[in-house]
C-alpha positions in Angstrom: -27.9 40.4 1.1 -25.4 38.2 2.7 -26.2 38.8 6.2 -29.5 38.9 5.3 -29.0 35.2 3.7 -27.0 34.7 7.1 -29.9 35.7 9.4 -32.4 33.8 7.7 -30.5 30.5 7.9 -29.8 31.1 11.5 -33.4 31.4 12.3 -34.1 28.3 10.5 -31.1 26.0 12.3 -32.6 27.8 16.3 -35.7 27.0 15.6 -35.3 23.5 14.7 -32.7 23.1 17.5 -36.3 24.3 19.7 -38.1 21.7 17.6 -36.4 18.7 17.9 -36.5 19.4 21.8 -40.0 19.6 22.3 -40.5 16.8 18.8 -38.6 14.8 21.1 -40.9 14.5 24.2 -43.8 14.9 22.5 -42.4 11.3 21.0 -41.7 10.0 24.3 -44.7 11.4 26.5 -45.7 11.3 30.1 -48.1 9.8 32.0 -51.3 11.1 30.4 -49.8 12.6 27.6 -51.4 11.6 24.1 -49.7 9.4 21.7 -49.0 10.8 18.3 -49.7 9.6 14.9 -46.5 7.2 13.7 -46.2 9.7 10.4 -46.5 13.0 12.6 -43.0 13.3 12.8 -42.9 13.5 8.9 -45.6 16.1 8.5 -43.4 18.6 11.3 -40.1 17.4 9.4 -39.6 20.9 7.7 -36.1 22.0 8.1 -35.4 20.6 4.5 -38.3 22.7 2.8 -36.7 26.2 4.7 -33.3 26.0 3.6 -34.8 24.9 0.2 -36.9 28.0 -0.1 -33.4 29.9 0.9 -32.4 28.9 -2.6 -29.2 27.2 -0.8 -30.2 23.9 -0.2 -27.1 21.6 -1.7 -28.8 17.8 -1.5 -30.4 15.9 -4.3 -28.8 18.1 -7.6 -29.7 15.6 -10.6 -26.7 15.0 -12.7 -27.8 15.1 -16.1 -24.4 14.3 -17.8 -21.1 12.5 -15.8 -17.9 12.8 -17.9 -15.8 12.7 -14.8 -14.0 16.1 -13.5 -16.9 18.0 -14.9 -20.6 16.7 -14.5 -24.2 18.6 -16.2 -26.0 19.7 -13.6 -29.8 21.9 -14.0 -28.4 22.6 -18.0 -25.0 23.6 -16.8 -21.3 22.2 -16.6 -19.8 22.4 -13.2 -16.3 21.4 -12.1 -17.2 17.8 -9.7 -15.2 18.5 -6.0 -16.9 16.3 -4.2 -17.0 12.8 -5.9 -15.5 9.1 -5.1 -14.6 8.5 -8.4 -11.4 8.8 -7.4 -9.3 7.3 -10.5 -12.2 8.9 -12.8 -13.3 5.8 -14.1 -17.2 6.0 -14.8 -16.7 7.6 -18.2 -13.9 5.6 -19.0 -14.8 3.9 -22.6 -13.3 0.3 -21.4 -15.7 0.0 -18.4 -18.6 1.2 -19.5 -18.2 -1.1 -23.0 -17.7 -3.7 -20.5 -21.1 -3.1 -18.7 -22.7 -3.0 -22.5 -21.4 -6.1 -23.2 -22.9 -8.1 -19.8 -26.3 -6.7 -20.5 -26.1 -8.3 -23.9 -24.9 -11.5 -22.4 -26.5 -12.0 -18.7 -29.5 -9.9 -19.6 -30.2 -6.9 -16.7 -30.7 -8.9 -13.6 -29.8 -11.9 -12.5 -33.6 -12.4 -10.4 -32.3 -14.2 -7.4 -29.9 -14.1 -4.4 -26.1 -15.6 -4.6 -27.1 -18.4 -2.7 -30.0 -19.8 -4.9 -30.3 -18.8 -8.7 -27.7 -15.6 -8.8 -24.8 -16.2 -8.9 -22.8 -15.9 -12.5 -19.9 -17.2 -13.6 -18.8 -13.5 -13.3 -19.4 -13.5 -10.4 -16.6 -15.9 -9.3 -14.3 -14.2 -12.2 -14.5 -11.1 -10.4 -13.9 -12.9 -7.0 -10.7 -14.8 -8.0 -9.3 -11.6 -9.3 -9.9 -9.7 -6.3 -8.4 -12.2 -4.5 -5.6 -12.1 -6.5 -5.3 -8.1 -5.8 -5.2 -8.3 -2.5 -3.5 -11.3 -2.2 -6.2 -13.1 0.2 -7.3 -16.7 -0.1 -10.8 -15.6 -1.1 -13.1 -12.3 -1.8 -17.3 -12.5 -1.4 -18.9 -10.2 -3.4 -22.2 -8.6 -2.4 -25.0 -6.0 -3.7 -23.5 -2.9 -2.3 -20.7 -1.3 0.3 -23.4 -0.9 3.0 -24.6 -4.7 2.7 -21.0 -5.6 3.2 -21.0 -4.5 6.3 -24.4 -5.9 7.4 -23.3 -9.3 6.0 -20.4 -9.7 7.9 -20.6 -7.9 11.5 -23.6 -9.6 13.3 -22.8 -13.0 11.4 -19.2 -13.1 12.6 -20.2 -11.2 16.0 -22.8 -13.2 17.8 -24.2 -13.8 21.6 -21.5 -13.1 24.2 -19.1 -11.8 21.5 -17.4 -8.3 21.2 -17.6 -5.9 18.0 -15.2 -2.6 19.2 -15.9 0.4 16.8 -14.3 3.2 15.6 -17.0 6.3 16.8 -16.3 7.9 13.2 -17.0 4.9 11.6 -19.3 4.8 8.4 -22.6 4.8 9.3 -22.9 0.9 7.8 -20.6 -0.2 10.6 -22.5 1.7 13.0 -26.0 -0.6 11.5 -23.9 -3.4 11.4 -22.5 -2.9 14.7 -26.1 -1.7 16.5 -27.7 -5.2 14.5 -25.2 -7.4 16.1 -26.2 -6.2 19.6 -29.8 -6.7 18.6 -29.3 -10.3 18.5 -26.7 -10.0 22.0 -23.5 -9.8 21.0 -21.7 -6.5 23.4 -21.2 -3.2 21.2 -17.9 -1.1 22.4 -17.0 2.0 20.9 -13.8 4.1 21.4 -12.5 7.5 20.6 -11.7 8.1 17.4 -8.4 6.8 16.1 -7.1 6.5 19.2 -5.4 3.7 20.2 -4.6 4.2 24.0 -8.6 4.6 24.4 -9.0 2.0 22.1 -6.3 -0.5 24.3 -8.8 1.1 28.0 -11.8 -1.0 25.8 -10.1 -4.0 25.4 -8.3 -4.1 29.3 -12.0 -3.9 30.3 -13.5 -7.0 28.3 -12.9 -10.5 29.6 -9.8 -11.9 28.1 -11.6 -15.0 26.8 -14.1 -13.4 25.2 -14.2 -13.3 21.0 -13.5 -9.7 19.7 -13.8 -7.7 16.3 -12.1 -4.6 16.1 -13.5 -2.6 13.1 -12.8 0.7 11.1 -12.5 2.5 8.1 -8.9 2.3 6.4 -9.5 6.3 5.6 -12.5 7.5 7.2 -15.1 9.6 4.8 -15.6 12.7 6.3 -12.3 13.7 7.3 -9.8 11.6 5.3 -7.6 10.6 7.9 -5.8 7.1 8.0 -6.8 4.7 10.8 -3.4 4.1 13.0 -3.6 0.6 11.8 -0.1 -0.7 12.8 -0.8 0.4 16.4 -4.3 -1.3 16.0 -2.7 -4.8 14.8 -0.6 -4.4 18.0 -3.1 -4.2 20.0 -5.3 -7.0 18.4 -2.5 -9.6 19.1 -2.1 -8.6 22.5 -5.4 -8.6 23.1 -6.3 -11.7 21.4 -8.8 -9.9 19.0 -9.5 -9.7 15.0 -9.5 -6.3 13.3 -11.9 -5.7 10.3 -11.1 -2.3 8.1 -13.4 -0.6 5.9 -11.1 0.3 2.6 -14.1 1.8 1.3 -12.3 4.8 0.2 -8.7 3.9 0.7 -9.0 1.0 -2.4 -7.1 3.1 -5.4 -6.8 5.7 -3.2 -3.5 4.9 -1.3 -1.1 1.6 -1.1 1.3 -0.2 -3.5 -0.8 0.4 -6.4 -4.2 1.8 -4.2 -4.5 -1.9 -2.4 -5.2 0.0 0.8 -4.7 0.3 4.0 -3.1 -2.7 4.5 -0.8 -2.1 2.0 -0.1 1.6 2.4 1.5 0.7 6.2 3.1 -2.7 4.5 1.3 -5.3 7.0 -1.7 -6.5 4.3 -1.4 -9.9 5.9 -1.7 -8.7 9.2 -5.7 -7.8 8.5 -8.1 -10.4 8.9 -11.3 -9.1 6.7 -11.0 -6.0 4.5 -14.3 -4.7 3.3 -14.9 -2.4 0.6 -17.2 -0.6 -2.6 -17.3 -0.9 -5.8 -18.7 2.5 -6.5 -16.0 4.6 -5.8 -12.4 3.7 -7.5 -14.0 0.5 -9.1 -17.1 2.8 -10.7 -19.6 0.4 -10.2 -22.3 -0.6 -7.1 -21.3 -3.4 -5.1 -19.4 -4.5 -2.2 -16.6 -7.0 -1.1 -15.1 -8.7 1.9 -11.6 -10.2 1.5 -10.8 -13.1 4.2 -9.5 -16.2 4.8 -11.1 -19.1 2.8 -13.0 -20.7 5.7 -14.4 -17.1 6.9 -15.5 -16.2 3.7 -16.9 -19.8 3.9 -19.2 -19.5 6.9 -19.9 -15.9 6.2 -21.4 -17.0 2.6 -23.7 -19.5 4.4 -25.1 -17.6 7.5 -25.1 -13.8 6.4 -28.9 -13.2 5.7 -27.7 -9.4 3.9 -26.4 -12.0 1.4 -28.8 -15.0 1.5 -31.9 -12.6 1.4 -30.6 -10.1 -1.2 -30.9 -10.1 -5.1 -27.2 -10.3 -6.0 -25.4 -7.8 -8.2 -26.3 -7.1 -11.7 -24.1 -8.4 -14.4 -23.2 -5.0 -15.8 -22.2 -3.6 -12.6 -19.8 -6.8 -12.0 -18.1 -6.5 -15.4 -17.8 -2.1 -15.1 -16.2 -3.1 -11.7 -13.5 -5.8 -13.3 -12.6 -3.2 -16.2 -11.9 -1.0 -13.7 -9.8 -3.3 -11.7 -8.1 -4.8 -14.4 -7.1 -0.7 -15.2 -6.0 0.2 -11.7 -3.4 -2.8 -11.9 -2.4 -1.5 -15.7 -2.1 2.0 -15.3 -0.7 2.7 -11.2 -0.1 5.9 -12.1 -3.5 6.9 -11.7 -2.9 6.6 -8.0 -0.3 8.7 -7.8 -1.9 11.5 -10.4 -4.6 11.6 -7.9 -2.4 12.3 -4.8 -0.4 14.7 -6.8 -3.8 16.7 -7.3 -4.9 16.1 -3.8 -1.8 16.9 -2.6 -1.6 20.4 -5.1 -5.4 21.3 -3.4 -4.3 20.9 0.2 -1.3 23.0 -0.2 -3.1 25.7 -2.2 -5.7 25.6 0.9 -3.4 26.1 3.5 -1.4 29.0 1.7 -4.6 30.9 1.4 -5.5 30.8 4.7 -8.1 28.0 5.0 -9.0 25.6 8.1 -8.2 22.1 6.2 -8.2 18.3 8.0 -4.9 17.5 6.3 -4.0 14.3 5.3 -2.9 12.0 2.3 -5.8 10.8 0.6 -8.1 12.0 -2.1 -10.7 14.0 0.7 -9.3 17.8 1.2 -12.3 18.6 4.4 -12.1 22.4 4.2 -13.6 23.7 7.7 -15.9 26.7 7.2 -17.0 26.6 11.0 -21.1 27.2 10.9 -23.6 25.6 9.0 -25.3 28.6 7.5 -22.3 29.9 6.6 -21.2 26.7 4.7 -24.5 26.6 2.5 -24.1 29.8 1.2 -19.9 29.4 0.6 -21.9 25.8 -1.5 -24.6 27.6 -3.0 -21.4 30.1 -4.4 -19.3 27.6 -5.4 -21.6 26.1 -7.4 -23.7 29.2 -9.0 -19.7 29.7 -10.2 -19.4 26.0 -11.6 -17.5 23.8 -9.2 -19.4 21.3 -6.8 -18.7 20.3 -3.2 -20.1 18.5 -0.6 -21.9 20.7 2.4 -21.4 18.4 5.9 -23.2 20.3 8.8 -24.4 19.4 12.1 -25.6 17.1 13.2 -23.4 15.3 10.9 -20.2 16.8 12.2 -19.9 18.9 15.4 -20.8 21.9 16.3 -18.3 24.4 14.6 -17.4 22.5 12.4 -19.4 22.7 9.0 -17.3 22.4 6.2 -17.4 21.7 2.5 -15.5 18.2 2.1 -13.7 18.6 -1.1 -12.5 14.9 -3.0 -10.4 14.7 -6.0 -9.8 12.4 -8.8 -7.0 11.3 -11.2 -8.6 13.0 -14.0 -8.8 16.4 -12.8 -6.7 18.4 -15.0 -4.2 21.4 -13.6 -6.8 24.0 -15.1 -10.0 22.7 -12.9 -7.6 22.7 -10.3 -6.6 25.7 -10.3 -10.2 27.3 -11.2 -11.6 25.4 -7.8 -8.2 27.2 -5.9 -9.3 30.4 -7.4 -12.9 30.7 -6.9 -12.4 29.1 -2.4 -10.0 32.3 -2.6 -12.2 35.1 -3.8 -15.4 33.6 -1.5 -12.8 32.8 1.3 -12.4 36.6 1.1 -15.9 38.0 0.3 -17.2 36.2 3.4 -14.3 36.9 5.3 -13.1 33.3 6.1 -9.2 34.4 5.5 
């Protein structure tokens, strides 16, 4: 039965690769070729439908109840081993009550952008508290983490200036880089976390040009940490600024969960830190931490801020409550590390290939896409939810189940995950 499922999925992916080649050329027709309707690609896209029919589709599963390390999906309780709820605060009574109280006081939304009628005293208070937490002059809130990158990069990197980006940076950074390029800035990329290649890129840029180096602090797919001290040294050598996306770093690494700069003891060397409230802070929204002058410029020039509705009262209040808990209970960060380290050790002892690291993300390499789907389904049926990462999101042969952990996971839950990985890994001849 397993072999039949693998063959079916392999056929689907073989078809998809052939279709993609044909579809690409049909959308860029040669002389005399007919032009397709703009929606034709939508009608032709059937990859997801075919995987759904196989019963192995792992995406868009609606969560019906969320208790942190355990959720309810499709009427059954499942151990969540794929969430970014790193400190387990989305179900914390203080966080939920803060959101409820904010709705009672301010209503459900702000009905305007920060620039006009959408700024509440709540926004200002959280910005001040975040600035104090990071030890920076100022912080600016955005409505989402994705918008934060688009608010910063195209605003600061203008015509004739350079943004230099890690090839594995998050999609929000890539989109922001392309926006800057579209406005006639220069966009360069360097090999993933390769400081030698970064220097080669910097060498080729005229020394009199303004430059911003942008990187994830913790890379969201692999859980790797950027080589920040070497990057900071290169930035100083080549007169560049450094921006770090700490979406997966805050609450995870550094003193009291203060992120990548703190992890290396060089917080004052990072020019801009951006992040999100959708992970450690159990809410929704984004932030940028920098000097007051840089924040002031972005505040008055970023379309992503000026033309977007401001973060809702409930979101801001929930994030503020989560920040307070993080400050009061730094042991949550320690517990998170212990949980993730336990899983890394367990996977390696069983013989799984993992991407080793020191963060909450522990990717288990399965290899090919079909087997990854089958492994995911068997885990799900047995009561564990993980994230299936397949090509083209990861390189061929590197399809993985990206597991991630919370400080609120209990040992018996982690042991159950390891037990199932062992049994299914044996069944599929992976270990």
